[in-house]
N, C-alpha and C positions, 0 to 999 in steps of 0.2 A: 352333294345333292342328296337330299333325303327322299326316299320313295316310301309311300304308304300304300297299302293295298286294302281295298274294301271288299269284304266277302259278298258275293252275289247272294240273293235271297235263298235259292235252293242249297247252295253250299253252306250258308250259315245255319239253315235248318238241319242239315245233315250233321253238322258238328254239335248241335244242341239236342240231338235225339238220344234219349236214354231208354233203357229197356228194363222191365221188371217182371218178376213171376213170383207167385206165392203157391206153395204146395207142401205136401208131407215129404219127409225124407225119402221114402220109397218111391213116390211119384217122381220126384226130381232125379233120383238115381236112374229110374227106368227110362226117362227121357234123355239121359246123358248129360244133364246139366250139372250134377254133382258126382264126384268120384271120391272114393276112400283112398287116402294116401298114408304111407308109413306103416308102422307097426312091425312086429316080428313074431315068429312062431315060438311057442314055449314048449320045449321037450315033447315033440310028437303030438301035441294037441292040435286038433284040426282047425282051430280058429286063430286069427291074429289078434294081438293085443296092441293097444295104443294107436289105433287108426283114427285119423281125423278126416272130416268131410271138407272138401275143397271144390271150388268151381272147376269145371272141366276146362281144358286148355283151349278148345275151339267150341265156342258157344254159337248156336244157331239162332239168330235174331227172330226168325219166324215163330219160335216157341214162346216168345215173350210178348208182353204188351208194350208197344212203342209209345213214348210220351215226348213232349217238348219240354226239356229240362229248364228252359227259360221261364215257362209259365206254370208248370205243374209243381206244386209244393207239398201236396199230400198224396200218399200212396195208400189206397183203401185196403183194409184187411177183411177177409171174408166173414169172420166171426169175432166180435169184440171180446167174447168170453174165452177164446183160445189163447194159447201161449205161442209166441213167435220169436224166432232167432234169425238174425241176418248172417248169411253164410258167405257173402261176397266181401270185397275189399274196401268198401266205403268207410270213411271216418265217421263213426257213430256219434261223435260229439256234436255233429250238425243235425241231429234228430232231437226234436223238442221233447218227446215223450221220455219218461224215465224208464230205465230198465233195471231189473233185478236179476243177478246172476246171468248177465248177458241175454236176458229174455224180456220181451215186451208182453204184457198181459193186461186185459181190461181196457184196451184201446181200439177204437174203430178204424184208425188210420195212423200212419207214421207221417209226422210233419217235418219237412226239411227246412231248416232255418237259413241255410246258405247254400243254394243250389250249385253255384260254381264250385265251391269247396267240396261239397258232398260228392258230386259226380266226377271230380278231378281224377281219382285213382282208377275208376272203372265205370263204363257206361252200362254195365249189367248189374242190376240189383236182384239178389236171390234171397228170398225170405222163406224160411222153413217153418211150417206149422208143426209144432211139437205134439206128440201123442197121436192118437187116432184122428184122421182128418177126412175131409170131404174131397171134392175135386180140386184140381189145380186151378187157380185163378190166373188165366193167361189171356192172350189175345183171342184164343179160340172160343172162350166162354164169355168174355167181357170185353167191351171196348174201352180204350183209355179215355175217350171223351165222356162216356157215361159214368165211369168209375173214378177217375183221377180228378182231383179238385184243383182248379187253377187259382192263381192269385186274384 
């Protein structure tokens, strides 16, 4: 006998919830969203070399903008003239915009071509605004409904 289970509406919505944030490297580190990993000290020099930015192990969803990944296919970027880099684990082959040296520039948003595949590896999308930046674009300053574009 084969049993199938249908997700109730609230449960289905919870599994389809994704979270995104856009901010400068310093802003995201101060909020505990990014951490520097690896690297080693070089002969008594006070800084480490070879450190990489990675998402923190425990991310707080309240710091992010929540979206319905079944409907939202575009993630707005605060300034089209700025350069952005994705620091989270998503497969960027499912982003329509072209990137140069792992950075997106001259685009007002990131368009997700296959939401199921894009959000499969992580429900948290972390976008770093390169260079000097303004404020973090998160749930506190913008709502997903007013900023994220649905199909």
